Each structure stands twice: as structure tokens, then as C-alpha cells.
A tleap script that builds the chain and sets N, CA, C and O, in Angstrom:
source leaprc.protein.ff14SB
mol = sequence {
  NMET VAL LEU PHE VAL ALA GLY GLU ILE ASP
  LEU ASP SER ALA GLU PRO LEU ARG LEU ALA
  LEU ASP GLU ALA THR ARG SER GLY ARG GLY
  PRO VAL VAL VAL ASP LEU SER ALA VAL LEU
  PHE ALA ASP THR ALA ILE VAL ASN THR LEU
  LEU ARG ALA ARG SER GLY LEU GLY ASP ARG
  LEU ARG LEU LEU ALA PRO SER TRP PRO VAL
  LEU ARG LEU LEU ARG ILE LEU GLY MET GLY
  GLY VAL PHE ALA ILE HIE THR GLY ARG ALA
  ALA ALA LEU ARG ASP GLY PRO VAL HIE CVAL
}
set mol.1.N position { 33.003 -85.078 -13.156 }
set mol.1.CA position { 32.027 -85.381 -12.118 }
set mol.1.C position { 32.320 -84.554 -11.187 }
set mol.1.O position { 33.441 -84.091 -10.977 }
set mol.2.N position { 31.230 -84.303 -10.521 }
set mol.2.CA position { 31.011 -83.207 -9.403 }
set mol.2.C position { 30.222 -83.673 -8.622 }
set mol.2.O position { 29.043 -83.749 -8.966 }
set mol.3.N position { 30.698 -84.192 -7.146 }
set mol.3.CA position { 30.195 -84.677 -5.694 }
set mol.3.C position { 29.629 -83.329 -4.852 }
set mol.3.O position { 30.323 -82.313 -4.823 }
set mol.4.N position { 28.924 -83.359 -4.484 }
set mol.4.CA position { 28.411 -82.320 -3.710 }
set mol.4.C position { 28.415 -83.095 -1.946 }
set mol.4.O position { 27.744 -84.109 -1.756 }
set mol.5.N position { 29.066 -82.595 -1.036 }
set mol.5.CA position { 28.730 -83.198 -0.086 }
set mol.5.C position { 28.620 -82.566 1.440 }
set mol.5.O position { 29.726 -82.221 1.856 }
set mol.6.N position { 27.754 -82.384 2.178 }
set mol.6.CA position { 27.092 -81.667 2.551 }
set mol.6.C position { 27.056 -82.024 4.515 }
set mol.6.O position { 27.402 -83.167 4.812 }
set mol.7.N position { 26.811 -81.438 5.252 }
set mol.7.CA position { 26.700 -81.996 6.319 }
set mol.7.C position { 28.052 -82.416 7.480 }
set mol.7.O position { 29.204 -82.027 7.671 }
set mol.8.N position { 26.961 -83.600 8.174 }
set mol.8.CA position { 28.394 -84.517 9.013 }
set mol.8.C position { 28.482 -85.834 8.557 }
set mol.8.O position { 27.606 -86.698 8.528 }
set mol.9.N position { 29.794 -85.882 8.163 }
set mol.9.CA position { 30.277 -87.203 7.492 }
set mol.9.C position { 31.014 -87.883 8.333 }
set mol.9.O position { 32.109 -87.423 8.658 }
set mol.10.N position { 30.503 -89.273 8.921 }
set mol.10.CA position { 31.102 -89.656 10.347 }
set mol.10.C position { 30.532 -91.669 9.379 }
set mol.10.O position { 30.011 -92.030 8.324 }
set mol.11.N position { 31.125 -92.360 10.705 }
set mol.11.CA position { 30.669 -94.023 9.764 }
set mol.11.C position { 29.748 -94.115 9.539 }
set mol.11.O position { 29.627 -94.744 8.488 }
set mol.12.N position { 28.283 -93.636 10.217 }
set mol.12.CA position { 27.354 -93.749 10.327 }
set mol.12.C position { 26.617 -92.714 8.621 }
set mol.12.O position { 25.525 -92.803 8.060 }
set mol.13.N position { 27.394 -92.164 8.429 }
set mol.13.CA position { 26.653 -91.140 6.887 }
set mol.13.C position { 27.601 -91.120 5.588 }
set mol.13.O position { 27.604 -90.527 4.509 }
set mol.14.N position { 28.521 -92.208 6.338 }
set mol.14.CA position { 29.419 -91.823 5.001 }
set mol.14.C position { 29.072 -92.999 3.521 }
set mol.14.O position { 29.433 -92.656 2.395 }
set mol.15.N position { 28.536 -94.006 3.695 }
set mol.15.CA position { 28.189 -94.986 2.722 }
set mol.15.C position { 27.603 -93.961 1.737 }
set mol.15.O position { 28.338 -93.975 0.750 }
set mol.16.N position { 26.821 -93.271 1.605 }
set mol.16.CA position { 26.543 -92.736 0.039 }
set mol.16.C position { 27.206 -92.023 -0.469 }
set mol.16.O position { 26.971 -91.708 -1.635 }
set mol.17.N position { 28.442 -91.428 0.325 }
set mol.17.CA position { 29.569 -90.979 -0.395 }
set mol.17.C position { 30.489 -92.082 -0.786 }
set mol.17.O position { 30.903 -92.046 -1.945 }
set mol.18.N position { 30.900 -93.112 0.027 }
set mol.18.CA position { 31.495 -94.205 -0.785 }
set mol.18.C position { 30.849 -95.177 -1.954 }
set mol.18.O position { 31.531 -95.843 -2.732 }
set mol.19.N position { 29.447 -95.136 -1.932 }
set mol.19.CA position { 28.881 -95.720 -3.026 }
set mol.19.C position { 28.924 -94.767 -4.729 }
set mol.19.O position { 28.913 -95.214 -5.876 }
set mol.20.N position { 28.980 -93.216 -4.171 }
set mol.20.CA position { 29.059 -92.434 -5.528 }
set mol.20.C position { 30.412 -92.668 -5.805 }
set mol.20.O position { 30.762 -92.701 -6.985 }
set mol.21.N position { 31.243 -92.840 -4.891 }
set mol.21.CA position { 33.020 -92.889 -5.328 }
set mol.21.C position { 32.566 -94.310 -6.004 }
set mol.21.O position { 32.218 -94.186 -7.179 }
set mol.22.N position { 32.530 -95.099 -5.689 }
set mol.22.CA position { 32.394 -96.545 -6.118 }
set mol.22.C position { 31.706 -96.386 -7.495 }
set mol.22.O position { 31.823 -97.251 -8.362 }
set mol.23.N position { 31.089 -95.414 -7.646 }
set mol.23.CA position { 30.036 -95.699 -9.221 }
set mol.23.C position { 31.168 -94.698 -10.138 }
set mol.23.O position { 31.379 -94.876 -11.338 }
set mol.24.N position { 31.625 -93.958 -9.560 }
set mol.24.CA position { 32.510 -92.539 -10.217 }
set mol.24.C position { 33.601 -93.603 -10.633 }
set mol.24.O position { 33.665 -93.674 -11.860 }
set mol.25.N position { 34.514 -94.488 -9.962 }
set mol.25.CA position { 35.382 -95.365 -9.921 }
set mol.25.C position { 35.227 -96.364 -11.478 }
set mol.25.O position { 36.109 -96.629 -12.296 }
set mol.26.N position { 34.081 -96.671 -11.474 }
set mol.26.CA position { 33.526 -97.545 -12.799 }
set mol.26.C position { 33.232 -97.614 -13.988 }
set mol.26.O position { 33.234 -98.384 -14.948 }
set mol.27.N position { 32.771 -95.803 -13.436 }
set mol.27.CA position { 32.395 -95.429 -15.137 }
set mol.27.C position { 33.049 -94.181 -15.105 }
set mol.27.O position { 33.316 -93.449 -14.152 }
set mol.28.N position { 33.350 -94.016 -16.816 }
set mol.28.CA position { 33.842 -92.485 -16.845 }
set mol.28.C position { 35.248 -92.294 -16.862 }
set mol.28.O position { 35.919 -92.929 -16.048 }
set mol.29.N position { 35.783 -91.550 -17.630 }
set mol.29.CA position { 37.131 -90.688 -17.157 }
set mol.29.C position { 37.369 -89.713 -16.700 }
set mol.29.O position { 36.294 -89.301 -16.263 }
set mol.30.N position { 38.251 -88.894 -16.459 }
set mol.30.CA position { 38.512 -87.630 -16.054 }
set mol.30.C position { 38.140 -87.308 -14.820 }
set mol.30.O position { 37.607 -88.236 -14.212 }
set mol.31.N position { 38.261 -86.123 -14.147 }
set mol.31.CA position { 38.378 -85.797 -12.519 }
set mol.31.C position { 37.343 -86.291 -12.336 }
set mol.31.O position { 36.560 -86.568 -13.244 }
set mol.32.N position { 37.078 -86.563 -10.735 }
set mol.32.CA position { 35.956 -86.908 -9.878 }
set mol.32.C position { 36.419 -85.788 -8.730 }
set mol.32.O position { 37.370 -85.986 -7.974 }
set mol.33.N position { 35.587 -84.561 -8.718 }
set mol.33.CA position { 35.844 -83.485 -7.300 }
set mol.33.C position { 34.576 -83.766 -6.959 }
set mol.33.O position { 33.489 -83.896 -7.522 }
set mol.34.N position { 35.168 -83.841 -5.530 }
set mol.34.CA position { 34.465 -84.061 -4.427 }
set mol.34.C position { 34.264 -82.552 -3.560 }
set mol.34.O position { 35.150 -82.333 -2.735 }
set mol.35.N position { 33.443 -81.766 -3.654 }
set mol.35.CA position { 33.053 -80.608 -3.017 }
set mol.35.C position { 32.693 -80.693 -1.694 }
set mol.35.O position { 31.546 -80.984 -1.354 }
set mol.36.N position { 33.844 -80.394 -0.693 }
set mol.36.CA position { 33.438 -80.771 0.652 }
set mol.36.C position { 33.309 -79.492 1.534 }
set mol.36.O position { 33.482 -79.479 2.753 }
set mol.37.N position { 32.892 -78.123 0.548 }
set mol.37.CA position { 32.667 -77.107 0.900 }
set mol.37.C position { 31.162 -76.683 2.271 }
set mol.37.O position { 30.938 -75.769 3.064 }
set mol.38.N position { 30.566 -77.814 1.913 }
set mol.38.CA position { 29.206 -77.687 3.041 }
set mol.38.C position { 29.564 -78.542 3.957 }
set mol.38.O position { 28.580 -78.897 4.606 }
set mol.39.N position { 30.969 -79.248 4.450 }
set mol.39.CA position { 31.214 -80.462 5.521 }
set mol.39.C position { 31.187 -79.512 6.836 }
set mol.39.O position { 31.844 -78.483 6.993 }
set mol.40.N position { 30.106 -80.206 7.903 }
set mol.40.CA position { 30.517 -79.102 9.371 }
set mol.40.C position { 30.873 -79.823 9.940 }
set mol.40.O position { 31.495 -79.418 10.922 }
set mol.41.N position { 30.740 -81.575 9.746 }
set mol.41.CA position { 31.447 -82.285 10.995 }
set mol.41.C position { 31.887 -83.703 9.729 }
set mol.41.O position { 31.234 -84.244 8.837 }
set mol.42.N position { 33.493 -83.907 10.317 }
set mol.42.CA position { 34.075 -85.066 9.669 }
set mol.42.C position { 34.940 -85.805 10.656 }
set mol.42.O position { 35.462 -85.241 11.618 }
set mol.43.N position { 35.069 -87.019 10.399 }
set mol.43.CA position { 35.818 -87.548 11.259 }
set mol.43.C position { 36.160 -89.259 10.549 }
set mol.43.O position { 35.278 -89.647 9.782 }
set mol.44.N position { 37.130 -90.053 10.732 }
set mol.44.CA position { 38.008 -90.693 9.845 }
set mol.44.C position { 37.758 -91.066 9.090 }
set mol.44.O position { 38.587 -91.403 8.244 }
set mol.45.N position { 35.990 -91.296 8.881 }
set mol.45.CA position { 35.440 -92.413 8.368 }
set mol.45.C position { 35.195 -91.600 6.661 }
set mol.45.O position { 34.793 -92.203 5.666 }
set mol.46.N position { 35.445 -90.613 6.702 }
set mol.46.CA position { 35.327 -89.677 5.460 }
set mol.46.C position { 37.225 -89.865 5.002 }
set mol.46.O position { 37.457 -90.475 3.958 }
set mol.47.N position { 37.800 -89.608 5.392 }
set mol.47.CA position { 39.073 -90.074 5.458 }
set mol.47.C position { 39.507 -91.663 4.529 }
set mol.47.O position { 40.018 -91.735 3.411 }
set mol.48.N position { 39.173 -92.587 5.274 }
set mol.48.CA position { 39.004 -93.468 4.979 }
set mol.48.C position { 37.982 -94.035 3.544 }
set mol.48.O position { 38.252 -94.965 2.784 }
set mol.49.N position { 37.116 -93.386 3.522 }
set mol.49.CA position { 36.443 -93.330 2.054 }
set mol.49.C position { 37.048 -92.544 1.023 }
set mol.49.O position { 37.117 -92.854 -0.167 }
set mol.50.N position { 37.598 -91.218 1.713 }
set mol.50.CA position { 38.145 -90.483 0.498 }
set mol.50.C position { 39.600 -91.857 -0.110 }
set mol.50.O position { 39.775 -92.284 -1.251 }
set mol.51.N position { 40.354 -92.187 1.129 }
set mol.51.CA position { 41.564 -93.086 0.598 }
set mol.51.C position { 41.202 -94.008 -0.152 }
set mol.51.O position { 41.851 -94.323 -1.150 }
set mol.52.N position { 39.967 -94.663 0.254 }
set mol.52.CA position { 39.377 -96.033 -0.282 }
set mol.52.C position { 39.600 -95.663 -2.082 }
set mol.52.O position { 40.300 -96.241 -2.914 }
set mol.53.N position { 38.747 -94.547 -2.206 }
set mol.53.CA position { 38.401 -94.083 -3.666 }
set mol.53.C position { 39.959 -93.358 -4.476 }
set mol.53.O position { 40.086 -93.326 -5.700 }
set mol.54.N position { 40.767 -92.954 -3.733 }
set mol.54.CA position { 41.800 -92.681 -4.375 }
set mol.54.C position { 42.689 -93.817 -4.676 }
set mol.54.O position { 43.834 -93.697 -5.112 }
set mol.55.N position { 41.956 -95.178 -4.359 }
set mol.55.CA position { 43.290 -96.231 -4.427 }
set mol.55.C position { 42.847 -96.804 -6.025 }
set mol.55.O position { 43.617 -97.262 -6.869 }
set mol.56.N position { 41.386 -96.622 -6.134 }
set mol.56.CA position { 40.999 -96.602 -7.738 }
set mol.56.C position { 40.701 -95.520 -8.629 }
set mol.56.O position { 40.373 -95.614 -9.811 }
set mol.57.N position { 40.869 -94.350 -7.852 }
set mol.57.CA position { 40.588 -92.936 -8.955 }
set mol.57.C position { 41.744 -92.284 -9.168 }
set mol.57.O position { 41.816 -91.383 -10.004 }
set mol.58.N position { 43.090 -92.793 -8.201 }
set mol.58.CA position { 44.197 -91.837 -8.504 }
set mol.58.C position { 44.046 -90.821 -8.536 }
set mol.58.O position { 43.138 -90.290 -7.896 }
set mol.59.N position { 45.011 -90.051 -9.414 }
set mol.59.CA position { 45.478 -88.129 -9.258 }
set mol.59.C position { 44.135 -87.821 -10.149 }
set mol.59.O position { 44.061 -86.730 -10.713 }
set mol.60.N position { 42.823 -89.001 -10.311 }
set mol.60.CA position { 41.791 -88.417 -10.821 }
set mol.60.C position { 40.792 -87.450 -9.780 }
set mol.60.O position { 40.133 -86.451 -10.069 }
set mol.61.N position { 40.946 -88.129 -8.507 }
set mol.61.CA position { 40.281 -87.763 -7.346 }
set mol.61.C position { 40.422 -86.050 -6.931 }
set mol.61.O position { 41.566 -85.683 -6.665 }
set mol.62.N position { 39.613 -85.284 -6.883 }
set mol.62.CA position { 40.792 -84.243 -6.250 }
set mol.62.C position { 39.103 -84.174 -5.495 }
set mol.62.O position { 38.052 -84.784 -5.692 }
set mol.63.N position { 39.682 -82.771 -4.293 }
set mol.63.CA position { 39.085 -82.619 -3.337 }
set mol.63.C position { 38.516 -80.919 -3.647 }
set mol.63.O position { 39.085 -80.314 -4.555 }
set mol.64.N position { 37.602 -80.339 -3.009 }
set mol.64.CA position { 37.555 -78.694 -3.963 }
set mol.64.C position { 36.558 -78.608 -2.425 }
set mol.64.O position { 35.667 -79.289 -1.916 }
set mol.65.N position { 37.456 -77.119 -2.019 }
set mol.65.CA position { 37.237 -76.499 -0.906 }
set mol.65.C position { 36.703 -76.933 0.290 }
set mol.65.O position { 35.685 -76.596 0.894 }
set mol.66.N position { 37.875 -78.027 0.609 }
set mol.66.CA position { 37.399 -78.675 2.424 }
set mol.66.C position { 37.136 -77.451 3.732 }
set mol.66.O position { 37.891 -76.577 4.158 }
set mol.67.N position { 35.975 -77.768 4.056 }
set mol.67.CA position { 35.826 -77.308 4.985 }
set mol.67.C position { 36.797 -77.109 5.928 }
set mol.67.O position { 37.860 -77.725 5.842 }
set mol.68.N position { 36.498 -76.023 7.177 }
set mol.68.CA position { 37.581 -76.331 8.340 }
set mol.68.C position { 38.115 -77.479 8.770 }
set mol.68.O position { 39.272 -77.898 8.819 }
set mol.69.N position { 36.447 -78.176 9.253 }
set mol.69.CA position { 36.694 -79.214 9.624 }
set mol.69.C position { 37.754 -80.367 9.435 }
set mol.69.O position { 38.457 -80.979 10.239 }
set mol.70.N position { 37.577 -80.441 7.849 }
set mol.70.CA position { 37.684 -81.473 7.376 }
set mol.70.C position { 39.121 -81.278 6.711 }
set mol.70.O position { 39.812 -82.244 6.387 }
set mol.71.N position { 39.628 -79.579 6.484 }
set mol.71.CA position { 41.243 -79.325 6.205 }
set mol.71.C position { 41.965 -79.632 7.920 }
set mol.71.O position { 43.140 -79.920 8.144 }
set mol.72.N position { 41.038 -79.490 8.781 }
set mol.72.CA position { 41.795 -79.892 10.226 }
set mol.72.C position { 42.088 -80.970 10.486 }
set mol.72.O position { 43.186 -81.188 10.999 }
set mol.73.N position { 41.183 -82.011 10.209 }
set mol.73.CA position { 41.236 -83.582 9.780 }
set mol.73.C position { 42.611 -84.207 9.653 }
set mol.73.O position { 43.379 -84.986 10.219 }
set mol.74.N position { 42.454 -83.213 8.295 }
set mol.74.CA position { 43.455 -83.916 7.302 }
set mol.74.C position { 44.781 -83.637 7.672 }
set mol.74.O position { 45.698 -84.458 7.692 }
set mol.75.N position { 44.838 -82.595 7.929 }
set mol.75.CA position { 46.070 -81.856 8.719 }
set mol.75.C position { 46.661 -83.039 10.147 }
set mol.75.O position { 47.681 -83.727 10.176 }
set mol.76.N position { 45.829 -82.931 10.936 }
set mol.76.CA position { 45.878 -84.136 12.041 }
set mol.76.C position { 46.072 -85.182 11.908 }
set mol.76.O position { 46.331 -85.881 12.888 }
set mol.77.N position { 46.021 -85.729 10.568 }
set mol.77.CA position { 46.061 -87.099 10.305 }
set mol.77.C position { 47.670 -86.975 9.376 }
set mol.77.O position { 48.270 -88.050 9.379 }
set mol.78.N position { 48.021 -86.422 9.010 }
set mol.78.CA position { 48.977 -85.950 8.347 }
set mol.78.C position { 48.685 -86.365 6.598 }
set mol.78.O position { 49.578 -86.748 5.843 }
set mol.79.N position { 47.197 -86.176 6.198 }
set mol.79.CA position { 46.863 -86.535 5.080 }
set mol.79.C position { 46.885 -85.157 4.152 }
set mol.79.O position { 46.614 -85.597 3.035 }
set mol.80.N position { 47.024 -84.056 4.054 }
set mol.80.CA position { 47.197 -82.686 3.550 }
set mol.80.C position { 48.077 -83.112 2.031 }
set mol.80.O position { 47.600 -82.802 0.939 }
set mol.81.N position { 49.065 -83.666 2.125 }
set mol.81.CA position { 49.624 -83.676 1.254 }
set mol.81.C position { 49.077 -85.282 0.079 }
set mol.81.O position { 49.744 -85.530 -0.926 }
set mol.82.N position { 48.293 -85.838 0.323 }
set mol.82.CA position { 47.925 -86.999 -0.416 }
set mol.82.C position { 46.741 -86.618 -1.134 }
set mol.82.O position { 46.847 -87.021 -2.292 }
set mol.83.N position { 45.827 -86.106 -0.970 }
set mol.83.CA position { 44.826 -85.546 -1.923 }
set mol.83.C position { 45.379 -84.669 -2.795 }
set mol.83.O position { 46.451 -84.141 -2.501 }
set mol.84.N position { 44.601 -84.316 -4.253 }
set mol.84.CA position { 44.677 -83.099 -4.650 }
set mol.84.C position { 43.830 -82.171 -4.138 }
set mol.84.O position { 42.672 -82.583 -4.214 }
set mol.85.N position { 43.911 -81.124 -3.661 }
set mol.85.CA position { 43.253 -80.249 -2.886 }
set mol.85.C position { 43.041 -78.715 -3.969 }
set mol.85.O position { 44.051 -78.278 -4.519 }
set mol.86.N position { 41.809 -78.070 -4.167 }
set mol.86.CA position { 41.890 -77.009 -5.056 }
set mol.86.C position { 40.820 -76.153 -4.336 }
set mol.86.O position { 40.028 -76.675 -3.552 }
set mol.87.N position { 40.811 -74.988 -4.580 }
set mol.87.CA position { 39.778 -73.879 -4.304 }
set mol.87.C position { 38.981 -73.287 -5.012 }
set mol.87.O position { 38.394 -72.288 -4.598 }
set mol.88.N position { 38.795 -73.777 -6.216 }
set mol.88.CA position { 38.040 -73.460 -7.321 }
set mol.88.C position { 37.706 -74.642 -7.959 }
set mol.88.O position { 38.408 -75.647 -8.063 }
set mol.89.N position { 36.192 -74.390 -8.528 }
set mol.89.CA position { 35.668 -75.686 -9.277 }
set mol.89.C position { 36.204 -75.945 -10.771 }
set mol.89.O position { 36.465 -77.105 -11.089 }
set mol.90.N position { 36.340 -75.123 -11.500 }
set mol.90.CA position { 37.409 -75.034 -12.692 }
set mol.90.C position { 38.264 -75.389 -12.677 }
set mol.90.O position { 38.605 -76.305 -13.425 }
set mol.91.N position { 39.021 -74.846 -11.829 }
set mol.91.CA position { 40.460 -75.747 -11.767 }
set mol.91.C position { 40.391 -76.888 -11.132 }
set mol.91.O position { 41.380 -77.618 -11.199 }
set mol.92.N position { 39.320 -77.292 -10.428 }
set mol.92.CA position { 39.404 -78.716 -9.950 }
set mol.92.C position { 39.210 -79.742 -11.260 }
set mol.92.O position { 39.867 -80.778 -11.366 }
set mol.93.N position { 38.191 -79.299 -12.264 }
set mol.93.CA position { 38.098 -80.102 -13.351 }
set mol.93.C position { 39.153 -79.623 -14.252 }
set mol.93.O position { 39.768 -80.596 -14.689 }
set mol.94.N position { 39.606 -78.512 -14.702 }
set mol.94.CA position { 40.581 -78.515 -15.755 }
set mol.94.C position { 41.906 -79.116 -15.338 }
set mol.94.O position { 42.451 -79.892 -16.122 }
set mol.95.N position { 42.579 -78.783 -13.971 }
set mol.95.CA position { 44.034 -78.669 -13.800 }
set mol.95.C position { 44.343 -80.133 -13.304 }
set mol.95.O position { 43.338 -80.825 -13.142 }
set mol.96.N position { 45.752 -80.821 -12.990 }
set mol.96.CA position { 45.823 -81.754 -12.564 }
set mol.96.C position { 46.199 -81.584 -10.970 }
set mol.96.O position { 45.843 -80.541 -10.422 }
set mol.97.N position { 46.757 -82.366 -10.373 }
set mol.97.CA position { 46.726 -82.783 -9.059 }
set mol.97.C position { 47.460 -81.153 -8.185 }
set mol.97.O position { 48.591 -80.669 -8.232 }
set mol.98.N position { 46.695 -80.887 -7.745 }
set mol.98.CA position { 47.412 -79.689 -6.657 }
set mol.98.C position { 47.336 -80.300 -5.291 }
set mol.98.O position { 46.227 -80.628 -4.869 }
set mol.99.N position { 48.595 -80.518 -4.431 }
set mol.99.CA position { 48.589 -81.473 -2.954 }
set mol.99.C position { 49.755 -79.862 -1.992 }
set mol.99.O position { 50.876 -79.362 -2.088 }
set mol.100.N position { 48.298 -79.672 -1.049 }
set mol.100.CA position { 48.501 -78.638 0.169 }
set mol.100.C position { 49.054 -79.320 1.333 }
set mol.100.O position { 49.279 -78.691 2.367 }
savepdb mol mol.pdb
quit
């Protein structure tokens, strides 16, 4: 499953992502890839949403090509090693977790 996230993700706009990740947790197996390449702004709401999802999905949760704002936020918060981050969709769907 691939979830595409775009635009600004903050406390007011993170709910659809949370709901989609909750649904992914309840249904199916295999990787859940969150494509963050088109995120223009992100605050801690996206990190909280992803951390919550990771508790249910474990290593099934994979981040795809996080945009600079997302990468910067993850690094500032010291979360770079918490999530499996991939640069390509095929690898994210196929490979196990890769932490950077």
C-alpha cells in the first residue's frame, strides 16, 4: 500500500493521514509506504502521526523520499533513525527497513 501525502501537514491537516494509517494497520499485510516527496511544510503533527502508526505497523511502515522540510524536521528531532526511509518506491515496497 502506498499513501501519497502532499501540501502542508500540521495539526489541522494531519487527520486524513492518521485515518489512512489506522486503516492500513487494521487491514492487510506487507509494507505501508508513505510518499512524502510533495510535502511543502510539516510540523510535529506529522511526526506524531507517523510515530503512532509505527507503533501499530512496526517495520511495515516505510517513508518514501521525504521532502526537505520533512527530512529537516526528522533530523532536528533526532528521529532519522526511527523510520525506514527509502528513496525509491520499488525498493520501499520490496526491501526491508533502511534507516538513515
